[in-house]
N, C-alpha and C positions, 0 to 999 in steps of 0.2 A: 598605888604606883602606876604611872603611865606606861602603856605598852611600848616595847622597844621597836623603833622604826627600822625598816630595812636599810641596809648599807648602800652607799652610792659614792661615786667619785667623779670629779671633773678633771680632765687632762687637757692642757693647752698644747698647741703645736710646738711651742718652745720647750716642752718637756716638764713644765710646771704641773704639779698634781695637788689637788685639794680633795680631802676625804670628808664625807658628810653623810647625810641620811636621805633616803628616797621619799619624796612626798607626792609622787605621781604614779604613773604605771611603771612596771619593771621593763627594762629594755635598754637600748643604746640609741643615742641620737648624736648627730654631728651638725655643725654649722659655724658661722662666724659669731664669735662671742663679743657682744656689745654691752654697754651699761646705760641704764636709764635712771635719771635723777628725780623722776616724778614721785611725789609723796602719796598720791592716790591714783586710782584708775587701773589697777593691775588687770582687771577683766577686759577693759578696753584695749590695753596694750597687748595682751595675749592674743586677742582676736583681730588685731590690725594686720591686714594682708601685707603691709609694708615690711613686716618682720619675717616673711617667708625666708627660710634657710638661715635664720639667725637665732642664736641662743641668747636670751635676754637676762642680764643681771640687773636686779632692782637694788639700787643703793640704799633706799630707805630700809632700816633694819627689821621692822615688823610688817610682814605682808600676809594678808588673809584675815585681818581683824573683822571685816564685815561680811565675810563669806562671798557667795556668788548668787546672783539672781538671774532671771530669764530675760531681762530687758536690756541690760548694759553690755551688749555685745556689738561689735563693729563688723561682723561677718558671720556666716553660718557655722563656722568652726574655729578652733584655735589654729592660727597660722604660724605662730612662733615655733621654732624647731625644738625649743626647750626653755626651762625657767631655772634661774639660780637666785636664791634668796639666803639671807642670814638666819632669820627666825620665823617659824610658823607658829602663831599663837595657838594655845590649847583650847581657847574659847573664841567664838565669833558672836557678834551681836549686831543685828540690824533687822528692822521690821520687814525688809524686802528680801531677806535671805531665803534661798530655796535649797542650797547645797553648801557644803564647805569647799574651800579652795582645793583641798586634797582630793575630795570626791570628784570635783569638776575635772581636775587634771587626769584622774584615772579614767573617768568616763570618756574623755576626749582622746585618750591614748597618748597623753603628753608626758614625756620624761622630765623630771624636775628634781633638783637637789637643794637641800637646806643644811643649815648648821655649818656653813663655811665662812671664812673671813672675807666678806665681800668688799671691805675697804682695801685689803691687800690686793684682791683681784682687780679692782678698779684702778689702783695705782699702776699695776702692771700694764693694763690696757691704755691708760693715759700716757705712760712713758714710752711703751713700745708700739702702741697702735693696736687697733682691733685685730684679732687673729682667730684662726679656726680653733675649735675645741670639740671635745666629746664628753658627754655625760653618760656614764654607765651605771644603771640602777639595778640592783640585784633583787630577786624575790625574797620574801621574808624567810629568815632562817639560814640564808647563805652568807658566807664571809668573803670579804675582798681578799684577793691573793695578788702576788706579784705578776702573775699571768694576766690578770684583769687590768692592772696598771699598764703593762706593755701593750696590750691590745688597744686600750683607749688612746694612748699616745700615738700609736700607729694610725688609728682611724682619724685622729685630729690632723696629723701631718698629711694624710692622703686626701683630705677634703678639698674640693676645688675653691679657688679664690672667688670672692664676690665680683671682682673686676672681670668684665666680659660676660657676665651671666645675664641673659634676658629672662627675667622671671615674671614680667608683666603678663605674658601670654600663658604662663603656668597658673596664675591665680585668677585670671579674668573669667568672667561669665562666658559661657559657650553659646548662649542664646540671648537675643534682645528681650528686654522686659520693661514694663512701666513701673514708675515709683511715685507714690502719692502720700506716703507717711510723713507727717510733720513732727515737730519737736515734742519731747516729753515734758509733762507738767505734773506736779504733785497732785494726787487725787484724781487725775484724769488719764494719765498714761500718755500714749502717743495719739496724735490727731490724724486727720485725713484732709488733704487739699482737694476740695470738691469743686472749686471755681477758679482754676488757674488762669492767669493772664498771659503767660509766656510759655513757649515750648523750648526746653533745653535738651539737647542731645549730649549725654555724658559718656565719655569714653571710660570704660572700666579697665584700668591698669592695675587694679587692686583697691577699688574704691571702698571707703568706710561708709557705713550706713548713715552716720550723723552728718556727713557732708551732703548726702542726698536729702536728708531731712531739712537741712538749712536752706537748700534750694527750694524745696517744696513749701517750706514755711513762708517764703517770700513770694509766693504766687506762681511758682513754676511747675508745669507738668514736665516730668523728667522721663525721658526715654534713655535707658542705659543700653549701650551697645558693647559687644566684645572688643578687646584691644586691637584686633587685626581687621576691623571693619574699614573698608575703603572709603575715602572721602565722598565719592559719588553716591554711595548708599546712604550716607548721612544727609547729604544735600537733598536727596529724594524725599526725606522725611519733613522737609520744609521747616527747619528749626529757626527760632529767633536768636539762639545763642548756642555756643559750643563750650562744653566743660571738659577739661583734661584732668583726670583724677590722679591721686597719689598712687603709689605702688612700690614694689621691691626691686632690687637689683640695679644693674648698671644701665643707664639710659642709652648709651651709645649703640648697643646692638639692636635697639628697637627701631630699625629702619622703617618698618611698616607704619609705626606711629608717627615718626618724624615726617615722613612723606605726606601722610594724611593731614597732620597738623599744618604743615606748610601750605597745602592746597586750600584748606578751610580758612586759615587766617587771611590768605590772599583774596578770598571772596569778599572780605569786609564784614563778615559776621562777627559780632561781639564774642570774644573768646577769653576764658578764664582758666588758668592752670594752677594746680596745687601740687607741691612736692615733686614726684616724678613728672607730673604734668608740666610743672615749672621748668624742669630740665629739658623736657621734650620740646616745649615752645622755644627755649633758648637755642637748642640744636637746630630746630626748623628755621630759625631766623639767622643762622650762620655762626653762632657762638660755639664754644667748646666746654666740656665738663671734665672734672677730675675726681679721683677718689680721695676722700679726706682721711686723715690719720686715724681718728676714732669716731668721727661723725658728730651729729647733734641728736641726742635722744633725751627728752625730758619735757617738763612743763613749766620751766622757770627761765626761759631764754629771752633776754631783752633784745628787742629789735627796734631800730629807729626808722621812722618814715621820713625819707629825705625831702619830701615835698612839704610836709607840715611841721617837721621837727618833733612830732609826737613819738614817745617811746612806749612800746607795748610789751607786756610780758606774754610770751607765746609758748605753744606746744610744738615740739619738734621731733622728727624722726627721719633722718636721712644720713646716708654715708657717702653721698656724692654731692658736688656743688658745681655751680657755673663759674667759669674762670672769667673774672671781670676784664682781664687784659685782652680777651678775644671778642668783646662785644662789637658788633657792627654799628654803623652810624645810626641806624634806625631802631636801636634797642638801648634804652636808657635805664640805669639803676633807679629803683624807687625805695628800696629798703636794704638795710645792712644789719648784720649781727653785731651787737655791742660786746659779745664775748670774744670774737676773733676777726671781725671785719669782713667776713665772707658775705657774698651777695645773698639777699633774702627776697628781693622783689625786683621785677623788671616790667617795663611797659614798652610796647611798640609805639614809635612816634608817627608812623604812617598808617596804622590800622588800629581799630578798637580792640586791642588785645593786651592783656596783662597777666602776670603770674606771681605766685608767692611760694617760697620754699617751705615754710612751716605748715602747720595744720590749724587753720583758723576756725574750724568747727569745734575746737576745744574739747576733744573727747579722747583722753582726758586733757584737762588744762584750763587756763583762764580764757575768758571771752573777749579780751581786749582787741583782737584783730578781726572780729566778726564783721566789721564795717566793709571788708572786701566783698562780701556777698552782696551788700547793698550797692556797691560800686558796679558790680556786674549787672545787677538789675537796672541800674541807671543807664548803662550803655545800651541795653535792649530797649528801654523806654525812648532814648534819644534816637535810636535807629529807626523806630517805628513812629516817631512823632510826625 
């Protein structure tokens, strides 16, 4: 007989309660509850800094099948506020496995719940929009009571809205550092860029490791700087290009990043933004952003390239978007979502700067949109020709 897992519950701010079992550490966590439709990549999702202050619901029913390894991480720790799944398999099987998912969650101090109806939860979030929630996970041997339920609902209702939260500076590196690691290959692991052609300064608003690897893979020496680094300090590094990374939270409060991006773009340096960096570039150019009903989170999102007509399946993780009606004359749409028509890509008409809303490094997700990294390198080549 399998051991009895500790009890846990999920409470939403609207009073909805789900009872399940704890598969991480005991404790309580709050955050905005969102759903992700990716079939794979739970380890990359958990460690994506863009999920800071968010509790992630994975809609695929079986999570944990391949365990966890030491390589497939996108940051130095788990950034998601919590994890919600339907079923944790009793067996894991993968030659790269070093720990089970449950062990990993416990080691990382992450509160997580399983054995709930994630389809029902997802329908609530799709209908009513993303909302705050609370996972309360009890130690083994304790039983859930009505007092626990009331406490969790109160915590969910008291949690701050994601709108207005500047989280980029919360997850950003505090010191400048160099990045040389390149893409992972079977039988070799990660490589090292020993002969770079270009110097890219990357703003860390919550950057994922694989984004930096994609830049290094294409011949870039990458200097990563903290989110609040002034433009003058970046220019003193004599870069060939500027990268604005992904990250969590609302872009509008990031006035320091918007001001730096505006100044750097105006110098004519090739600039490439992803996710939060896409939104910051738009704000720096005069556009506006808005909070989406439940955002885009998954690895199956179709996006159309308006220049070529090409449709790519992409990885997405964002709860804010750029308002197309507010675009200035020098900012043109380049990509749109085929799910809901929201903007997915922009380019400046007067500067070598462009941006994309999704995660083209595909971690997790398909590699269809990886050509954007090549486009960035081409801008640097043309600038230095």
